[in-house]
Each structure stands twice: as C-alpha cells, then as structure tokens.
VMD Tcl script that draws the C-alpha trace (Angstrom):
set ca {
  {-5.88 -10.03 -62.20}
  {-5.70 -11.03 -65.75}
  {-2.28 -12.07 -66.88}
  {-2.71 -14.98 -69.14}
  {-3.71 -13.83 -72.59}
  {-6.59 -15.36 -74.49}
  {-6.74 -17.37 -76.46}
  {-3.77 -18.92 -75.10}
  {-0.74 -19.48 -77.24}
  {2.73 -20.67 -76.22}
  {6.11 -19.90 -76.88}
  {8.95 -22.26 -75.98}
  {12.51 -21.70 -75.73}
  {14.39 -24.77 -76.82}
  {16.68 -25.03 -73.93}
  {13.94 -24.67 -71.33}
  {11.71 -27.31 -73.41}
  {14.57 -29.83 -73.58}
  {15.35 -29.15 -69.81}
  {11.90 -29.88 -68.82}
  {11.82 -33.03 -70.99}
  {15.33 -34.31 -69.71}
  {15.41 -33.37 -66.16}
  {11.75 -33.51 -65.10}
  {10.20 -35.83 -67.74}
  {7.44 -33.21 -68.87}
  {6.66 -32.90 -72.44}
  {5.62 -29.35 -73.74}
  {1.82 -30.62 -74.42}
  {1.47 -31.67 -70.78}
  {2.77 -28.36 -69.49}
  {0.51 -26.69 -71.71}
  {-2.54 -28.58 -70.36}
  {-2.06 -27.01 -67.05}
  {-3.45 -23.91 -68.64}
  {-6.68 -25.67 -69.41}
  {-7.08 -27.66 -66.14}
  {-9.58 -26.85 -63.50}
  {-8.88 -26.07 -60.63}
  {-5.70 -24.17 -61.27}
  {-3.70 -22.33 -58.70}
  {-1.78 -19.16 -59.74}
  {0.86 -17.09 -58.11}
  {3.09 -14.40 -58.91}
  {6.74 -15.40 -58.48}
  {8.53 -11.96 -57.26}
  {11.52 -13.85 -55.86}
  {12.43 -14.86 -59.49}
  {11.18 -12.06 -61.24}
  {14.29 -10.00 -62.52}
  {13.98 -8.35 -65.84}
  {10.43 -9.74 -66.36}
  {7.63 -10.96 -64.22}
  {7.56 -14.67 -63.52}
  {4.47 -16.73 -62.64}
  {3.83 -20.11 -61.05}
  {0.74 -22.06 -61.78}
  {-0.44 -25.47 -60.25}
  {-2.81 -27.87 -62.06}
  {-3.29 -31.33 -63.55}
  {-2.85 -32.72 -66.92}
  {-5.57 -34.61 -68.63}
  {-3.98 -37.77 -67.10}
  {-4.00 -36.53 -63.66}
  {-0.25 -35.54 -63.33}
  {0.13 -32.65 -60.86}
  {2.69 -30.15 -62.40}
  {4.12 -26.93 -61.41}
  {4.90 -24.54 -64.11}
  {6.94 -21.41 -64.23}
  {6.24 -19.16 -66.92}
  {6.17 -15.40 -68.01}
  {4.22 -13.55 -70.64}
  {5.85 -12.11 -73.69}
  {4.12 -10.56 -76.68}
  {0.61 -12.08 -75.75}
  {2.21 -15.52 -75.59}
  {2.80 -17.84 -72.61}
  {6.53 -18.61 -72.28}
  {7.17 -21.52 -70.21}
  {10.22 -21.51 -68.43}
  {10.06 -24.98 -66.61}
  {7.58 -27.53 -65.85}
  {7.93 -30.26 -63.16}
  {5.96 -32.52 -60.88}
  {4.68 -30.75 -57.64}
  {6.75 -31.17 -54.65}
  {4.81 -32.72 -51.64}
  {4.06 -29.49 -50.10}
  {2.80 -28.01 -53.15}
  {0.66 -31.26 -53.75}
  {-0.88 -30.73 -50.20}
  {-1.73 -27.13 -50.74}
  {-3.23 -27.94 -54.23}
  {-5.62 -30.67 -52.70}
  {-6.66 -28.17 -50.04}
  {-7.45 -25.58 -52.59}
  {-8.89 -28.32 -54.84}
  {-11.40 -29.58 -51.97}
  {-12.41 -25.87 -51.23}
  {-13.24 -25.38 -54.82}
  {-15.07 -28.55 -54.92}
  {-17.14 -27.79 -51.85}
  {-17.99 -24.21 -53.42}
  {-19.10 -25.71 -56.55}
  {-21.42 -28.29 -54.90}
  {-23.09 -25.70 -52.49}
}
mol new
graphics top color blue
foreach p $ca { graphics top sphere $p radius 0.5 }
foreach p [lrange $ca 0 end-1] q [lrange $ca 1 end] { graphics top cylinder $p $q radius 0.2 }
display resetview
C-alpha cells in the first residue's frame, strides 16, 4: 500500500508543530527524520480518521530517539499532526519488528 508521496515533502500546522515541541519536546526535523528511518512501522489509524485518513508511523531519529508520528496526506504533502516518544508498549512492538527485520536482512 503506497500512501506516502515521493519525494516526501512536509506541511506543518503551526499549532500542531508548537504542541509537539512544547508538550513532547519533539522538533519538526526529528519528526521528519522518522520517514527516512529503517525500519519504519506504518499503520492506518481508522479510530482517529474522521474527515480524512490518518496514519501512524514508528521509527528512529538519527540520534536513536524512537518516535510515534501521527500524520495525514494533503495535496501530496505529509502533514504531521503530532509527534511524541513511543510508549513502552509501542517500543516493545517496534523492537520485535526491528529484530524480525534484522534477521530477514542477514539471512
């Protein structure tokens, strides 16, 4: 399923960008790095999809910070809604998937 447009370009809502920084201490460039990280785990978010589809992505920044990013696609741009550190349960699931991915690559 292809959802994220290439090349990836980002659009930020000022209120959401400030919220991520103030509430979660995640700056825009960190959230954007997740879309280039490997591995990345991607989900549709039907529970929070109202007027438009929302998605969730898990990944790591260049410094190894593990983030959950909620986003939508508008006019071929990724519009980030929120970005925060992964919760413990998410981190465990991410590690499991990362380990699976690592073992597949080394086989």
